[in-house]
N, C-alpha and C positions, 0 to 999 in steps of 0.2 A: 288621307282617310280620316273621316270624322269619327269622334268618339262613339257616336250612335251606330256607325256601320262596323265597328270593330267587333270581333268575336269575344266571347267571355275569356277565352284563353289569351288573346292578344291584350285585353285590358288587364288581365292578371299579371302578364309578363311586364306590362308597362309600369305596374306598381311595385315590381320587385326591386329590392335593394340588392343589385347584383354583386356589389363589392362585399356586402354583409353576407350574402348567400355563399360566396366563394370562401370567405373566412370560416363560415360554419362548416362547409364541406371539408375544408382542410382539417379542422378539428375532428370531424367525424371519421375521416380516413385514419388519422393518427390514433383515435380511440379504437377503431376496428383492428388495427395492427396490434395494439396492446392486448385487446381482449382475445384475439386469436393466439397470441403468444402465451397468454395465461392458460388457454384451453389446451394448447399443444404441450405445455409443461406440466399439466395436471392440476393447476391451481384453480381452474374453473371446470365444473362438471359438464357443461354444454357449450357448443360453439355459439358465437354471437349472431345467430341467424336473423334476428329482428333488426339489429343495427346494420347488418350486411345488406338486407333488403332495402333499408332506408337510404343507404349510401347509393345503391344502384338507381333507386327512384329519383334521388336528388340530381344525380349526374344526367339522367335522361331529361329531366325537367330543364336543367340549365343548358343542355345542348340544343334544346329547341327554343331557348329564349333569344330574342333579337338583340344580340350584343352590339352596342354602338361604339365600343372602345376596344381597340386592338390589344391594349395591355391586358384588359380583363379576359378577352378571348384567348390570349396566349396563356394566361394563368389557369384558365379552365382546362385547356388541353394538357397543361403540365400536371394538374391534379388528376385528370383522367388517366394519363400515362402512369402516374405513380400508383393509382388504384389498380390499374391493369397489371403492373409489376407485382404488387402485393397479391392480387387475386390468383396470379399464376402459381405463386408459392403456396397460397392457401389450398388450392385445389390439388397440388402435387402432394403436400403433406397429408391432407385428408385421405388421399388415395393410398399413400404409404402406410398410414395408420390402419386402414382397412385391410391392407395386405400383410400387416405385421412387420414391415421393414423400416418403420420410422425410428430414428434415433434423436433424442432430445438435444437441443442446442444447434442442430443442423439448420433449422429454420432461421435462427438469428444470424448464423454465420453466412448463410447464403444471401440474406438481405444486405448485410454489411458489405459483402464482396461485390454484389451487384451495384450498390451505391458508389463504392470506391471506383469501379470500372467506369460508371457514368460520369463521375466527377473528373476522372483523368481524361476521358474523351472530350468533355466540355472545354478543357483547357488547350486542346490541340487546335491546329489551324482548321482542320476539318470540322471539329465541334463548333468553333466560332462561326464558320461559314454556314453550317446547318442551322444554327440559331438565327443568323441574319436572314437566311432564306425563309424560315418560319415566320419571323417578324414581318418581313415584306409581304408574305402571303396573307397574314392576318390583317395587315393594313389595307391591302387590296380588297379583300373580302368585306371588311368593315365599310370601306368607302363605297363599294358597290351597293351594299345593303342600305347605306344611308341615302345614296342617290336615288335608288329605285324604290325604297320603302318596302322591300321584300327580302326574305331570306334567300341566300344564294348557295346553291349546292355545287361547290367547286372542288374538283379533285386536286389535292395537293401535289401528287406525283406528276400529273399532267402539267400543272403550273410550273413545277420545278424543271421538268424536262424541256419545256418551251423556253424558259428563262436561260437555262444553261446553253441551249442551242443559240439563242440570241447573243449571249455573252461571247461565245466562241466566234461567231460571225463578226461581232463588233470589234473584238480584239484583232481579228485577221485584217480588218480595215484600218485599225489604229495600233499598229505594231509598237510594242514596248510600253504601251499605256495601260493603266488600270481602269476598269469600268465599274461603275456603280449604277444601281437602279433605284428609282423612287416612284411612289404612286402620285399621280397628278390628275387633277380634274380640269379638263379643257373642253369648252363648248358643250358642256353638259355630259361629257363622256369621261369615264374613269379609265385610265390607262397606266401602264408601267413603262416609264421612259428610261432609256440608258443614257448615261453621261460619262464623259472622260473625267476620271478623278484627278484633280489638280496635283501636280508634283510639289513636294515640300521643298521650300527654298533652303 
């Protein structure tokens, strides 16, 4: 697509420093958490509504950006998930304050506990497998978008279900062997191919 035929939005996205935008979003989310904690603890008279709206706007903008790098796409989804985790607590504590049932320091304790659970899960075999699946999905989506030059609306759960079914079938035909998947481009078509993982000598 020529520069002349691109929409204003596409040209704007093309000029975006996505790595810089992600770093800025990371800092904004951290600031939002701090400002909400200050409000909940009584150190600030008002909630950070302006910053909160800016964080949501930035996430929406980045989600619509044509990411070409699976690493940055994964980082964006990580930041989005972190924001959603915080926002769930923000909304719950705000509701508790309105009801008069909120106790100070509960917010911080809940956040710490949630992070501890997430960290422990990430170290398990299931956590490692989930991260690998997400990375493969991001690579596949990015490769499709690069090949077609268009955003791809792919459902992660459907992708995961299909891949798990293929892995089960592949293992049945290759008993005792481990299977790995990788994204390949062949004859102009992006696919996810299964391979037998070499055994360590």
